[in-house]
C-alpha atoms as one frame of an Amber mdcrd trajectory, in Angstrom:
protein
  17.046  18.038 -24.921  16.173  14.659 -23.468  15.790  14.231 -19.710  15.253
  10.959 -17.891  15.341   9.316 -14.510  14.000   6.646 -12.181  11.362   7.217
  -9.508  10.613   4.814  -6.654   7.082   4.650  -5.227   7.134   3.465  -1.607
   4.753   3.323   1.322   2.735   1.074   3.579   0.480  -1.586   2.024  -2.797
  -0.352   0.546  -2.021   3.388   0.385  -2.620   3.533  -3.391   0.838   3.073
  -4.922  -0.371   0.890  -7.797  -3.411   3.122  -8.356  -1.109   6.149  -8.668
   1.149   4.350 -11.151  -1.819   3.357 -13.313  -3.122   6.946 -13.177   0.259
   8.317 -14.286   0.468   5.944 -17.244  -3.194   6.206 -18.209  -3.272   2.410
 -18.467  -3.464  -0.451 -16.015  -0.187  -2.322 -15.582  -0.330  -2.939 -11.817
  -3.168  -4.828 -10.168  -5.183  -3.068  -7.499  -7.485  -4.431  -4.805  -8.754
  -3.129  -1.488  -6.520  -5.664   0.252  -3.056  -4.821   1.602   0.104  -6.397
   0.158  -1.416  -6.868  -3.293   1.811  -5.891  -5.091   4.537  -8.530  -4.704
   7.041  -7.532  -7.380   8.607  -4.212  -8.262   6.418  -3.132 -11.182   8.096
  -0.760 -13.634   6.007   1.760 -15.532   7.453   3.953 -18.288   6.136   7.477
 -18.830   7.404   9.415 -21.876   6.351  12.946 -22.795   7.415  15.541 -25.351
   7.266  19.273 -24.699   7.978  22.240 -26.961  11.640  22.277 -25.933  12.384
  19.154 -23.918  11.411  15.510 -23.918  11.345  13.449 -20.764  11.187   9.766
 -19.867  10.474   8.757 -16.282  10.633   5.133 -15.165   8.444   4.523 -12.118
   9.088   1.561  -9.828   6.016   0.530  -7.847   7.280  -1.429  -4.864   5.541
  -3.863  -2.502   4.162  -2.241   0.644   6.721  -2.013   3.434   5.427  -3.928
   6.453   6.484  -6.159   9.323   7.097  -9.511   7.665   5.380 -12.659   8.947
   6.997 -15.098   6.510   9.833 -15.343   3.983   7.659 -13.931   1.206   6.944
 -10.850   3.336  10.661 -10.415   4.055  11.515 -10.682   0.353   8.850  -8.090
  -0.534  10.048  -5.611   2.102  13.717  -6.079   1.140  12.746  -5.420  -2.491
  11.031  -2.153  -1.556  13.842  -0.871   0.696  16.516  -1.676  -1.904  14.780
   0.786  -4.239  15.762   3.760  -2.050  19.348   3.958  -3.300  18.674   2.989
  -6.912  16.414   5.855  -7.990  16.666   9.593  -8.662  13.535  10.561  -6.700
  11.470   8.744  -4.062   7.697   9.194  -3.824   6.525   8.319  -0.304   2.753
   7.738  -0.262   0.715   8.152   2.909  -3.024   8.366   3.515  -3.192   9.364
   7.168  -1.446  11.303   9.918   2.055  10.333  10.946   0.949   9.187  14.386
  -1.703   6.735  13.118   0.660   3.755  13.233   4.280   2.587  13.340   4.469
   1.773   9.603   4.836   5.329   8.305   7.225   6.250  11.138   9.443   3.284
  10.247   9.597   4.275   6.572  10.199   7.910   7.490  13.218   6.952   9.617
  14.606   4.924   6.699  14.132   7.863   4.339  16.000  10.200   6.678  19.145
   8.132   6.055  18.905   8.502   2.262  20.165  11.547   0.356  17.902  10.903
  -2.642  15.345  13.699  -3.259  12.012  12.795  -1.690   8.409  13.821  -2.378
   5.614  13.161   0.093   2.356  12.252  -1.644  -0.660  12.534   0.654  -3.061
  10.257  -1.207  -6.819   9.708  -0.890  -7.492  13.397  -0.210 -11.016  12.765
  -1.505 -11.662  10.915   1.774 -10.037  13.560   4.035 -11.454  16.677   5.606
  -9.486  19.899   4.988  -8.436  19.819   8.674  -7.085  16.256   8.395  -5.137
  17.151   5.274  -3.661  20.253   6.906  -2.668  18.319  10.042  -1.049  15.560
   7.960   0.777  18.121   5.808   2.093  20.061   8.783   3.189  16.968  10.729
   5.314  15.685   7.852   6.546  19.136   6.872   8.027  19.556  10.379  10.265
  16.553   9.750  12.218  18.562   7.158  12.688  15.509   4.926  10.710  16.296
   1.773  11.462  18.485  -1.246   7.749  18.594  -2.132   4.492  17.695  -0.395
   1.534  17.144  -2.733  -2.023  16.004  -2.050  -3.544  13.605  -4.571  -6.520
  11.384  -5.194  -4.988   8.751  -7.439  -8.267   6.927  -7.938  -9.760   9.907
  -9.821  -6.477  11.376 -11.112  -6.604  14.569  -9.024  -3.231  16.407  -8.976
  -1.428  13.605 -10.825  -0.402  16.228 -13.397   1.112  18.324 -10.587   3.191
  15.354  -9.421   4.446  14.759 -12.958   5.362  18.429 -13.473   7.338  18.569
 -10.204   9.101  15.293 -11.010  10.060  16.452 -14.482  11.777  19.468 -12.921
  13.973  17.036 -10.954  15.049  15.001 -13.968  18.558  15.475 -15.364  19.685
  15.284 -19.020  19.911  11.622 -19.922  19.099   8.968 -22.520  15.745   7.502
 -23.510  16.000   4.113 -21.837  12.971   2.559 -23.558  11.077   3.056 -26.835
   8.445   5.740 -26.300   5.526   3.393 -27.042   6.486   1.115 -24.112   4.636
   1.600 -20.825   6.233  -1.326 -18.944   9.232  -3.602 -19.355   7.398  -6.582
 -17.900   6.460  -9.319 -20.398   2.809  -9.923 -21.205   2.912 -13.300 -19.427
   3.743 -11.545 -16.143   0.855  -9.092 -16.506  -1.499 -11.959 -17.404  -0.532
 -13.841 -14.230  -1.100 -10.679 -12.175  -4.551 -10.116 -13.711  -5.548 -13.666
 -12.770  -4.236 -13.158  -9.222  -6.189  -9.902  -8.898  -9.427 -11.663  -9.868
  -8.772 -14.402  -7.281  -8.321 -11.776  -4.550 -11.492  -9.982  -5.636 -13.643
 -13.103  -5.979 -12.545 -14.810  -2.770 -12.609 -11.643  -0.630 -11.436 -12.547
   2.892 -12.038 -16.269   2.498  -8.561 -16.963   1.127  -5.490 -15.091   2.444
  -2.592 -13.979   0.287  -1.208 -17.514   0.059  -2.036 -17.607  -3.653   0.425
 -17.600  -6.550  -0.189 -17.908 -10.278   2.165 -19.609 -12.705   1.693 -19.447
 -16.483   2.373 -22.963 -17.768   1.556 -22.388 -21.439   1.218 -19.299 -23.626
   0.645 -19.852 -27.325  -0.143 -17.037 -29.765  -2.072 -18.171 -32.854  -3.547
 -16.184 -35.756  -6.851 -15.268 -34.133  -6.511 -16.478 -30.566  -4.030 -16.679
 -27.689  -4.200 -19.905 -25.680  -3.125 -19.582 -22.052  -2.847 -22.259 -19.388
  -2.268 -21.158 -15.789  -1.914 -22.931 -12.445  -3.236 -21.299  -9.276  -1.272
 -22.426  -6.223  -2.714 -22.173  -2.727  -1.410 -23.311   0.648  -4.274 -25.457
   1.946  -6.721 -28.027   0.597  -9.595 -26.020   2.094  -8.468 -22.961   0.115
  -8.513 -25.012  -3.089 -12.175 -25.799  -2.491 -12.964 -22.122  -1.874 -11.219
 -21.007  -5.083 -13.005 -23.641  -7.169 -16.376 -23.055  -5.481 -19.547 -25.099
  -5.632 -19.712 -26.966  -8.953 -16.689 -24.939 -10.087 -18.651 -21.687 -10.288
 -16.142 -19.458  -8.517 -13.234 -20.652 -10.676 -15.368 -20.089 -13.779 -16.110
 -16.551 -12.594 -12.422 -15.876 -11.953 -11.543 -17.226 -15.392 -14.214 -15.254
 -17.243 -13.358 -11.971 -15.494  -9.619 -12.475 -16.135 -10.188 -13.488 -19.765
 -12.205 -10.338 -20.554  -9.443  -8.095 -19.183  -6.646 -10.079 -20.864  -8.460
  -9.878 -24.214  -8.723  -6.100 -23.855  -5.008  -5.881 -23.079  -3.841  -8.199
 -25.893  -6.414  -7.109 -28.470  -7.202 -10.698 -29.419  -9.487 -13.563 -28.422
  -8.180 -15.564 -25.482  -8.743 -19.178 -24.471  -7.866 -19.391 -20.772  -7.568
 -22.643 -18.837  -7.078 -22.591 -15.066  -6.053 -25.346 -12.671  -5.794 -25.172
  -8.872  -3.054 -27.011  -6.975  -1.991 -27.109  -3.321   1.598 -26.254  -2.379
   1.638 -26.175   1.415   3.426 -23.282   3.158   5.025 -22.065  -0.069   5.401
 -18.540   1.358   8.073 -19.879   3.721   9.901 -21.823   1.015  12.938 -20.069
  -0.495  12.676 -22.314  -3.563   8.983 -21.567  -4.157   9.417 -17.811  -3.605
  12.267 -17.753  -6.142  10.397 -20.022  -8.552   7.367 -17.715  -8.563   9.669
 -14.720  -9.273   9.379 -12.925  -5.928  13.071 -13.290  -5.080  16.248 -13.617
  -7.100  17.525 -17.174  -7.356
C-alpha cells in the first residue's frame, strides 16, 4: 500500500527548519546560515521510503520564518508561511526555547490553535539545552493541549530525526506517489544554484550587508563537459556593492569560488560561474521586484 501526504515546517526565523529538512532528506536542498530569515521561498523536499508492507512519500514544505514584517518582502514571506497551515496534512512547529522567551512563538501558537490540522511540536537544538530546560519547554507547550506529538531533536547532528519520520509516517493516509522516487525536490536546478550563491554572500559578508540581497540567474547553459552560469547579485545600496565586491574584488572571488565548488558537487560537472553586482535601491519594498525575484506571485 502506498501512503503519502504533505508536511509544513513552520517556526520563528533561525530555529533550524532548513537544517531539519536537509537532515530528513540526507542532502542539502535548503540553504542554512546562522542568520535569521535566510529562507525566503517555500522549499519543497520529497522523502520516499519503502517498508516491508507499505511505501510512503512525504512532501515537506520548509517555510520562511514567521516574524513581524518590516517591509513588503517580510510581509510576503510571513504570508507564505501562514498560508501553509491549511494546505498540509501535518504541521511541524519548531521551537528552540521556552514559550515565554519572546512573542514570536506565542503568536504562532495562537495561529495554530485555530487550525484543525494535526500538529507536532519539535523542540530543536536539544544539544544546546540542559535536561531541565528541555523538561520545562516540553511541559509548558504540553499544557497548551495543541500538539499530537512533542519530540526533541538536534537537526544539526540528525538526533531523533528518525523518530520524527516514524511518527509522521503513522499520520499519512493511503494516497498516490506524487513524484518519482528519485526526486528530492521539485525546485529546478537554477533555483538551487541561486540559493547557494545567496548563502555564500550571507556567510562571506557576515553582518556587513543585511538581507537586502537577491540573486538572479541570467544565463544557464549546459555543455558536454561544463555548465556555464551567469548570475547577478542585487543589493540595495552602493556601499553594499563595494562590500560584496571587496578590496580588489577578493570577496566576490571568494563568494564565487565557494559557490562554484558546491554547485559542481550538486550538478556533477565542471562549472564556469560569472557573477556581477548591481544596485537596485529599496527593492524589498517594491512589489514588482519581489515578484520578479520569485518571492511573491505576480
